[in-house]
N, C-alpha and C positions, 0 to 999 in steps of 0.2 A: 399489261396492267389492267385489271378489271375495275372499272369505275374509279380511276385515279383521283377524281375530284373529291371522293369520299375521304381519301387520305390527306389531300391537300387542304381541305376546308378547316380542320382543327388547327393545322399549322398556321393558316392564314389568320384565323381569329386570335390564336395565342400570340402571334407576332404583333398584330395590331394592338392588343392589350398590353404586351410587354413594353412597347414604346409609348404607351399612354395616349393612344389615338382613339378618338370616338369613331363610331360607324359613320357619322356625318362628315367628320374630317377625312376619313378614308374615301368616302364618296366624292368629296370635292377634289381630292388629290387624283383620283382615277377618272374624274369627269363623268360620273354616273350617278344614278339615284341611290339614296341610302338603302331603300328596300332591296335593290339589286345586290348590294354588298351583303345584306342579311341573307339573301337567298344563296349566294355563293358560300357564305360561312356555314350554312345549314348542312352542307354535304349532300343535298338533294338535287343540285343543278350543276350542269357542266360549267366550268370556269374558263373563260377565254384567256389565252396566253397574254393578250394585250392588257387585260386587267391585272394578271399576275405580275407582269413587267412593271406596270405603274405602281402597284401595291408594294412590290419589293423596293422600288426606287424611293417611294414615300417613307418607307421604314428603314432605309439605309442598309439593305441586305441585297444579296444576289438572288436573281430569279430561281436559280438552281436550288437554293435552300427551301423555297416554297414547293417546288416540283418534286424534289427527291428527298428532302429532309437532311441533306448534307450540303455543305458549302463548296462553292467553286474556289480553287486555290491558285490557279495559274493566271498570271498577269501579263506576261510578255508575249506568249503565244500558246495556242492549244491545238494539237493535231487530233482529229477524230478519224480513225482509219475506217475503211469500207466495212459496213455492217456493225460498227460500234456506237452509233448514235444512241442517246438516251431516249427510250420509247416514252412518248407522252400521249396519253389518251385524251384528246381534245374533243373529237367527234367520234361517236361509236363506229361509224363506217369508214373513217379515214385512218391511215397509218402515218403517224407523225414521229420523226426521230430528230431530237435536238442535236444540232451540229456544233454547238458552242457551250455546252453545259459545264465544261470544266473551266471556262474562262471567267474570272471575277470581274465585275464592273462592266458587263456588256451594255452597249447602247442600242443593240438590236437583237432580235431572236431569229436565227436562221434554222430552218427545218428542211429535212428531206421528207416529202409527203407523197404518199401513194393513194390515189383516189380510184375506187372501183367503178366499173361501168354501172349505169343506172338508167332507169326509164325517166323521162322528163317529170312525171308525177311523183317521183320518189326523192326529189331534191330536198336537201337539208339546208335551209337558208340561215344566214348568220350576218350580224352587223356588230361592229365593235369600234372603239376608238382607235386611232392610229392610222398608219399607212402600211401597204404591203407591196412587195415586189415578188413576182412569180417568174421563174424561168423554166420552161418545159424541157425535160431531158428525154423522156420516152413516152410514146403513145400520143393520142390526141386528147386534149382537155377542152371541155366546154365549160365556160364560166358565164353564169348569168349574173350580170352586174346592173342592179336596178332594172330598167326596162330593156337593157341591151343584152344580147346573147352573142358571146364571142367564142370563136373556136381557135385554139392555139395549137400549133404544130411543134414538134421538137425543134429547139433553137429559138422559138418565139419567146418574148418577154412581155410582161404587163406590169405597170406600176399604177396603183389605185388607192383611193381614199376608202379605208375600211369601214367608215360610217355608212357607206352605201351597202344596202342589203345585197348579199352575194351567196351563190351556191355553185358547187363544182361537180362534175361527173366525167368519167372516162367515156370515150366514144368507141364505136366499132366493136363493142363487146369485150374491150380490153381495158385494163387499168391505165391510168396516166400517172407518170412519176415526174415530180418537179421540185425545184428549190423554192421555198417560200420564206421570205425575209419579212418579219413584222417589226415595225418601229412604233 
């Protein structure tokens, strides 16, 4: 998906307006500034999944509706086979695949993420509301979390507060692949 947030932004605004919610009310529900909501709705800025999750919850819809334009319908369970995750462009240099996009009423957002190797000066920092759980499957992952630099090996896990500024990169000239659960 090329610049998926350009497609998501009008759905976000239309949904907010359809439920009669002001920009300020959405900002309070998502625990962010109203100007940030306006930026996300403009289609000119990346939209964090944590915001989409809170916006969908505030509007009483499933996050899949904002991401894909179609609703999730499964309520008892949802199987996503290898290679079938819904591609979500969150960060231009990361590959995100939603692993629960078919399940309605999710309370978390699990992703399969691949992060390429980068030089330390090329890091793409992010901070957003919520919490995250990362479990490394392949490669070595460097995660800069605030002032700390952590190196995670396959089998290692990390749970952290997403409000803390963070950036990721694969090490040893290879991508790192991990499960990322955002709440």
